[in-house]
Backbone bond lengths (Angstrom), bond angles and torsions (degrees), N, CA, C in turn:
res aa  C-N    CA-C-N  psi(-1)  N-CA   C-N-CA  omega(-1)  CA-C   N-CA-C  phi
1 M - - - 1.477 - - 1.565 114.09 -
2 R 1.370 111.71 -37.79 1.464 116.73 -178.56 1.560 108.11 -66.33
3 H 1.352 118.35 -32.65 1.480 121.46 -179.08 1.545 108.28 -70.32
4 L 1.351 120.17 -33.14 1.388 120.71 179.56 1.545 112.66 -65.02
5 R 1.323 117.82 -34.41 1.506 122.52 179.62 1.527 108.57 -64.22
6 V 1.301 117.33 -35.39 1.492 122.87 176.92 1.466 110.86 -81.60
7 L 1.299 119.04 -44.49 1.445 119.58 -175.90 1.563 114.86 -71.72
8 L 1.274 117.49 -36.12 1.479 122.36 -173.63 1.577 107.20 -61.35
9 P 1.309 118.38 -54.47 1.465 120.33 -179.20 1.564 111.49 -56.61
10 L 1.365 113.73 -39.92 1.462 117.46 178.43 1.479 111.14 -65.86
11 L 1.367 120.61 -40.38 1.489 119.93 175.87 1.518 113.94 -63.05
12 V 1.306 116.10 -36.74 1.465 123.81 179.90 1.535 105.66 -64.33
13 L 1.306 118.71 -45.53 1.435 121.03 -176.25 1.538 110.84 -65.70
14 V 1.398 113.48 -43.15 1.517 114.83 178.94 1.564 109.75 -65.46
15 G 1.278 116.47 -34.56 1.539 117.82 178.16 1.541 108.65 -65.17
16 L 1.301 118.69 -40.75 1.501 119.99 -176.95 1.534 111.56 -68.09
17 V 1.312 112.91 -38.52 1.500 119.60 176.44 1.523 109.80 -62.36
18 A 1.301 116.36 -50.60 1.444 124.35 178.61 1.540 111.31 -55.92
19 A 1.271 115.41 -45.31 1.469 118.99 -179.05 1.483 112.02 -70.20
20 G 1.350 116.43 -31.95 1.508 117.42 173.86 1.489 112.54 -68.41
21 C 1.310 115.23 -38.75 1.539 118.13 178.67 1.476 107.69 -64.78
22 G 1.243 122.25 -38.79 1.462 125.18 -177.05 1.521 108.97 -65.43
23 A 1.330 116.86 -41.13 1.469 121.60 -178.14 1.571 108.96 -66.48
24 D 1.375 115.81 -36.55 1.397 119.28 179.65 1.548 111.52 -66.60
25 N 1.332 113.15 -42.00 1.497 117.11 179.59 1.503 112.19 -65.53
26 E 1.312 118.55 -31.68 1.434 122.77 -179.57 1.528 113.64 -70.38
27 A 1.347 114.69 -22.50 1.411 120.74 179.56 1.537 109.98 -81.51
28 R 1.286 116.16 -16.16 1.510 121.87 -179.95 1.571 111.32 -89.42
29 D 1.304 116.19 140.65 1.424 120.45 -175.82 1.530 108.55 -127.21
30 F 1.308 117.67 106.72 1.429 126.06 175.72 1.491 109.17 -119.08
31 T 1.329 116.57 117.03 1.428 121.58 -175.91 1.533 112.92 -131.77
32 R 1.324 112.89 143.80 1.448 120.26 173.59 1.512 105.15 -113.67
33 V 1.381 115.58 125.93 1.429 119.73 -175.12 1.498 112.09 -130.89
34 D 1.326 119.17 159.25 1.466 119.90 176.02 1.517 108.69 -78.36
35 A 1.362 115.37 -179.57 1.437 121.03 -172.88 1.505 113.57 -59.07
36 D 1.351 115.84 -45.72 1.472 118.69 178.49 1.537 111.23 -63.28
37 G 1.313 118.83 -38.35 1.426 121.14 177.28 1.533 112.70 -67.34
38 F 1.312 114.41 -31.91 1.497 118.11 177.95 1.430 110.88 -68.19
39 A 1.373 116.82 -45.71 1.419 125.58 178.47 1.579 107.75 -58.61
40 A 1.294 116.96 -43.56 1.479 120.12 179.07 1.502 112.79 -65.96
41 A 1.330 115.97 -38.80 1.417 120.66 176.99 1.616 114.56 -62.15
42 I 1.306 111.24 -40.69 1.468 120.16 176.82 1.460 110.69 -62.16
43 D 1.370 116.26 -46.68 1.454 122.54 179.20 1.521 112.03 -65.85
44 A 1.317 117.75 -33.22 1.435 120.82 -175.73 1.513 116.71 -80.70
45 D 1.302 115.03 -19.87 1.467 122.04 178.97 1.500 114.93 -125.89
46 A 1.313 116.70 89.22 1.486 122.63 -178.71 1.544 110.96 -64.29
47 A 1.293 120.68 -22.72 1.410 124.31 176.08 1.553 114.37 -85.41
48 G 1.345 116.24 -8.82 1.407 118.94 177.71 1.492 115.57 -68.28
49 V 1.315 115.98 149.52 1.475 120.35 -178.40 1.469 109.76 -109.91
50 V 1.337 115.84 116.06 1.473 118.81 177.90 1.542 109.43 -90.38
51 I 1.373 112.70 129.23 1.445 119.70 -176.99 1.501 110.76 -118.59
52 D 1.327 118.49 126.76 1.456 124.50 175.20 1.549 106.57 -98.30
53 L 1.294 114.71 119.03 1.490 120.77 -173.22 1.635 111.68 -91.91
54 R 1.341 114.01 9.63 1.438 114.95 -175.15 1.620 112.09 -89.31
55 T 1.270 111.18 173.31 1.461 119.08 177.25 1.513 114.00 -71.93
56 S 1.274 121.48 166.86 1.488 123.35 178.19 1.475 109.83 -63.91
57 E 1.399 117.25 -38.33 1.424 120.30 179.54 1.532 111.44 -64.47
58 E 1.310 119.82 -36.73 1.422 124.35 177.73 1.518 110.64 -67.94
59 I 1.329 116.15 -43.44 1.454 123.26 -177.78 1.546 110.50 -64.51
60 A 1.312 116.22 -31.14 1.468 121.21 -177.95 1.525 111.01 -60.85
61 V 1.333 118.23 -25.43 1.453 121.36 178.23 1.523 108.86 -76.66
62 G 1.225 122.67 -24.29 1.489 124.04 -179.03 1.588 111.19 148.91
63 Y 1.270 116.51 144.52 1.469 121.56 179.97 1.560 106.58 -144.02
64 I 1.357 111.49 167.74 1.462 120.31 177.34 1.497 110.07 -72.29
65 E 1.338 117.25 124.42 1.500 118.04 179.66 1.419 114.47 -51.11
66 G 1.370 117.69 133.52 1.488 121.82 179.04 1.504 112.46 90.64
67 A 1.295 118.98 -4.76 1.477 120.07 -178.07 1.489 111.45 -77.83
68 S 1.336 118.56 146.96 1.386 125.33 173.42 1.503 110.17 -105.76
69 Q 1.363 118.59 143.15 1.437 119.81 -177.76 1.513 110.58 -88.63
70 L 1.379 112.73 135.41 1.513 120.80 171.58 1.510 101.88 -138.99
71 D 1.368 116.09 91.63 1.450 122.48 -174.61 1.544 111.49 -65.66
72 F 1.277 115.02 112.00 1.442 123.48 179.20 1.537 114.50 -50.37
73 Y 1.256 114.62 -36.15 1.455 120.45 -177.36 1.564 116.80 -84.24
74 E 1.304 114.97 -6.33 1.514 119.68 178.03 1.531 109.15 -69.84
75 S 1.319 112.16 142.49 1.532 113.91 -178.97 1.532 112.79 -65.35
76 S 1.297 118.02 -17.83 1.473 119.96 -177.50 1.524 110.38 -95.29
77 F 1.304 117.36 4.34 1.502 122.04 -175.78 1.553 112.17 -48.88
78 E 1.300 114.84 -57.37 1.498 117.46 -174.50 1.533 111.76 -67.55
79 S 1.317 118.68 -33.27 1.502 119.92 178.97 1.567 108.58 -68.50
80 V 1.311 116.41 -42.07 1.491 121.01 178.65 1.599 110.10 -62.73
81 L 1.341 113.89 -43.45 1.475 120.27 176.63 1.496 110.90 -60.76
82 E 1.301 118.67 -42.78 1.433 122.80 -179.44 1.523 112.33 -64.61
83 G 1.318 116.41 -23.31 1.462 119.83 -174.41 1.539 109.97 -92.19
84 L 1.339 119.32 0.05 1.448 120.87 -179.71 1.532 112.99 -82.00
85 D 1.300 118.86 153.03 1.437 126.02 179.35 1.519 109.01 -63.62
86 R 1.386 118.16 122.28 1.469 122.63 -176.06 1.477 112.91 -67.45
87 D 1.341 119.47 -24.95 1.500 122.34 -173.99 1.537 114.85 -98.54
88 T 1.308 115.87 4.28 1.510 118.29 174.14 1.497 108.31 -81.20
89 H 1.293 118.60 150.05 1.452 125.26 175.43 1.530 106.91 -82.47
90 Y 1.292 120.04 118.48 1.419 122.64 178.62 1.503 106.51 -110.48
91 L 1.373 114.56 142.96 1.481 124.41 177.95 1.519 105.74 -120.20
92 V 1.332 116.68 110.29 1.499 119.23 -171.38 1.495 110.57 -114.83
93 Y 1.381 112.92 148.87 1.479 120.97 179.24 1.516 108.67 -155.65
94 C 1.320 111.76 157.76 1.474 118.95 174.10 1.518 109.88 -135.42
95 N 1.260 118.60 -143.61 1.472 121.62 177.56 1.523 114.04 -81.86
96 S 1.349 116.46 -51.26 1.464 119.62 -176.38 1.546 113.55 -128.40
97 G 1.301 118.52 -9.85 1.437 121.70 175.40 1.580 114.85 119.12
98 N 1.299 116.42 -9.65 1.446 119.71 179.52 1.521 112.66 -68.29
99 R 1.287 117.95 -55.98 1.413 124.18 -179.31 1.525 111.70 -62.00
100 S 1.312 117.62 -39.30 1.444 120.25 177.76 1.518 112.93 -69.23
101 A 1.360 116.71 -35.98 1.437 118.58 175.82 1.517 112.23 -64.30
102 E 1.333 117.76 -40.34 1.443 122.00 175.94 1.526 112.89 -68.00
103 T 1.359 117.15 -35.27 1.412 121.09 174.78 1.516 113.40 -66.96
104 L 1.325 116.88 -37.26 1.461 123.30 178.40 1.542 106.66 -61.30
105 R 1.348 119.48 -49.23 1.464 122.78 176.50 1.472 112.48 -54.94
106 L 1.363 115.82 -45.73 1.470 118.97 -177.84 1.550 109.98 -66.81
107 M 1.273 118.57 -39.19 1.496 123.88 179.49 1.560 107.40 -63.24
108 K 1.311 119.59 -39.85 1.466 123.86 176.45 1.510 108.36 -56.61
109 D 1.354 114.47 -51.83 1.499 120.70 -175.22 1.550 109.84 -63.51
110 L 1.323 115.94 -31.59 1.515 120.04 -179.45 1.502 115.72 -80.43
111 G 1.345 114.34 -7.16 1.471 120.75 179.53 1.510 117.48 86.02
112 F 1.286 115.75 24.11 1.432 118.91 174.07 1.511 107.42 -65.54
113 T 1.399 116.81 153.44 1.473 117.26 -176.47 1.539 114.92 -106.74
114 Q 1.299 118.22 -20.48 1.492 119.89 -178.65 1.510 110.20 -150.24
115 V 1.352 113.51 113.70 1.490 120.78 178.27 1.511 109.14 -138.32
116 T 1.369 115.48 127.72 1.430 120.74 173.98 1.496 108.31 -108.68
117 E 1.309 119.21 133.34 1.456 123.33 -179.73 1.487 110.66 -115.67
118 L 1.371 117.76 133.66 1.422 124.26 175.60 1.526 110.79 -74.39
119 D 1.251 121.05 106.34 1.515 125.48 178.09 1.538 106.19 -65.60
120 G 1.279 116.03 124.12 1.437 122.87 177.64 1.544 114.92 88.09
121 G 1.354 114.01 -0.45 1.487 120.63 174.25 1.530 113.39 58.64
122 I 1.360 114.73 -161.68 1.418 120.86 -177.01 1.510 113.03 -58.51
123 Q 1.360 115.21 -27.69 1.440 119.97 176.55 1.524 111.78 -56.05
124 A 1.344 112.78 -49.35 1.470 119.60 -179.69 1.569 111.52 -65.81
125 W 1.322 115.69 -39.22 1.457 123.43 173.37 1.538 111.50 -54.31
126 N 1.326 115.78 -53.72 1.475 123.29 179.02 1.576 109.85 -62.72
127 A 1.346 118.90 -41.85 1.449 120.05 -179.25 1.531 109.35 -65.33
128 A 1.302 119.87 -27.51 1.475 122.17 177.39 1.515 112.93 -80.54
129 G 1.372 116.47 -1.27 1.437 121.64 179.04 1.533 114.75 72.32
130 L 1.340 115.52 23.52 1.425 119.75 179.25 1.526 108.62 -86.15
131 P 1.389 117.67 150.85 1.475 123.28 -170.57 1.548 111.92 -76.69
132 T 1.310 108.28 147.65 1.512 118.50 170.98 1.533 107.54 -129.57
133 V 1.295 112.43 165.00 1.504 119.73 178.70 1.511 106.86 -125.15
134 R 1.301 117.84 164.31 1.475 123.16 175.60 1.459 111.54 -118.18
135 P 1.349 116.50 145.65 1.457 121.15 -179.50 1.532 112.72 -58.35
C-alpha cells in the first residue's frame, strides 16, 4: 500500500507529461507533398518561405521562382537552419528528395512548427511540367 502512495502520483505525472508532449506534436505540421501539392502550398501561403537546398551549380539549371538557397552541403548549413524562425512556414526541396527529407527530420528536431517538403524534389517538379526560372 505504501508503494501505491508513491507510485500513483508518479504515474499521474508521467501521464500529464506524455499528454503535454502529444499536444505539442499535434500543433506541428510536417508534410510531404507531390509537385502539384507543393505548388498549391506556395500559392496558399504568401508568407511561406521556399528554400532550395541544392548547390549553386544545381540551381543554375533552374529553380522554383521565389526560392531562397540554403545549400545543404555548406559547412554553415545547420547553424543557418538553427537561426531561422521556428514558427514560419517553410517549403523545402532539393534535387530528388534525399536532402529535403533529412532537412525535414532536422527541422523537426529543432522544433520548427510547419514544414512542407516537395516529394521527389525539383525532378518531380520538372516532370509535372511546372515552371522554373534561372538566376
